[in-house]
N, C-alpha and C positions, 0 to 999 in steps of 0.2 A: 496536534502533531505539526511541527514546523516544516517549512519547505527545505530548510537546510538544518543539519545536525543541531540538536539541543541537548540539554542535560537530562538525566533520568528525572522524570517529573513527579514521581511519587514513591518515596522510600518504603512506605507501608505496602504498596502494591508489589514492589520488588521482593520484599521478604515473603509475602504470601505466594507469589508465583514460584519463587525458589523452593519453598517448603511444601508445595502441593504436588500431589501425583497427577500426571497428565490425564489419567483416566477419571480422576475426580474433577478436574477442570473441564474436560470435554468428554463426558460419558457418551458412548455410542457414536462418537464423531467418526466420519469417514476419513478425515485428514487431521488427526490430532497434533502431529508434529508441526504441520504448517500453521494450524490455528495458534499453537504456542508461539511460533516465530512471529506471527502477526500481533499477538498480545504483547510480546516484548517490544516490538517496534512501536506500538501505540504509545508506550510509556518512555520512548527514546532509549530503550535498552539495546543499543546497536550491537554491542559485543555479543550479548546473549542471542539476539536474533541472527546475527551473522554466523555464529557457531552452529546454529540449527540449519540455516539455509545452505550453508556450504556443503552439507552432506545430503541435501534433498534434491534429487535429480528430477523431481516431478514438475509438471507445469506450475503448480501452486508454489512449490519451493523456489522455482525460478522467478515467479511473479514477486514474491516477498523480497527475494534477493535484489531484484530490479528496483523495487521501491526503496529499499535500504540504501542502495548506491545512488539513487536519484537524490535522496535526502543528504547524503554524505557531504557535499555533492561531488559526484564523480559521474558525469553524464555519459562518457564513453563506456564505462563499466556497466552502468545502468542499462544502456542500450544493448549491450551484449546479452544481459540476462533477459531483457524483454523480448529480444529476438528468439530466445530459447523457449519462451512461453508458448509461442504459436498462437493459434486461434483458441481462445478460452471461453467456456460457457458463460462467464460473468460479463464478457464484453458488451453484449446488448444492454444489460442493466446499467453498466457504467456510462455507456453512450447516452442512454435516456436521462440519467441523473445529470450528466455534464450539460446536456442540452437545456434542461430546466434551470440549472445554475447560471449558465451563460446568458440566458434570456434576461436575467436581472442585472447584468453588468455590461459595460463597454470594455470588452477584452478581446484581444486579437487571436484567440484560438478558433480556428476554422475547423468544424467537425465534418467528417465525411459520413458515409453510410455505415461505417463500422468504427469501433474504438481503435485509436492509434496511440499506443503507449509511447512510441518514439516521439511523436509530435508533442505529447504531453510532457515529456522530459524537457524538450526545448522550451515549451511554454513556461514550465516551472523555473528553468534556468533564468529566463528573462524576467519573470515576475519577482523572483527573490531579490533582484537588484532595484526594484521599484516599491519600497515599503509603503504601505497604505494605499496603493493604487488599486483600481478595479481588477487589474490582472492578478495582483497578489491575493486579493480577497477571493476571486474566482478560483485561482489555483488551490488555495487552502481548502475551500469548500469541496472542490472536485476531488482533491486528495482524500479528504475525510470520507466522502461518499465511496470512493474507490476502496478505501480501507474497510469500511463497513460491509460493502457488498462482498468483497473477497473473504473477509473474516467470517461472515455468515455462511458462505459457501464451505469454508474449511471446517467450521465448528459444528455444523449441523449433522444430524444422523443421516445415513445414506437414504437417498430418495428411492421409493419403491415404485 
């Protein structure tokens, strides 16, 4: 996934996602609509992801919506949606992953004791203007970890 908008990366995936029932893609998922939004976003299907996110007033829907606008890039709109997420159960895992990633790079993202999606927007904004830099590499890896952690949360069956 790019830091800023890309083109749909896999036409075969697009067709398969379009023609599959959500319950087949995410059987027993607690958040199937948000998992689908994340799947669209993974392949740079921004219009499809946005159509889903626009109607999802859940923290997960707002989270995907924030990621989408961060990649657009529209930092102020992304910040609006990240503020609507509130404290999310995946934040500690994202913070842990980001800490591990940043330990391998010289990048100016300073982490606090909790994940800060707004600071990450700013970091991505700066990093995308420095192709090939440690900042860009770290931002891409953190974004991928963020996507994976949120997607797993949305796609999994309810925890008992």
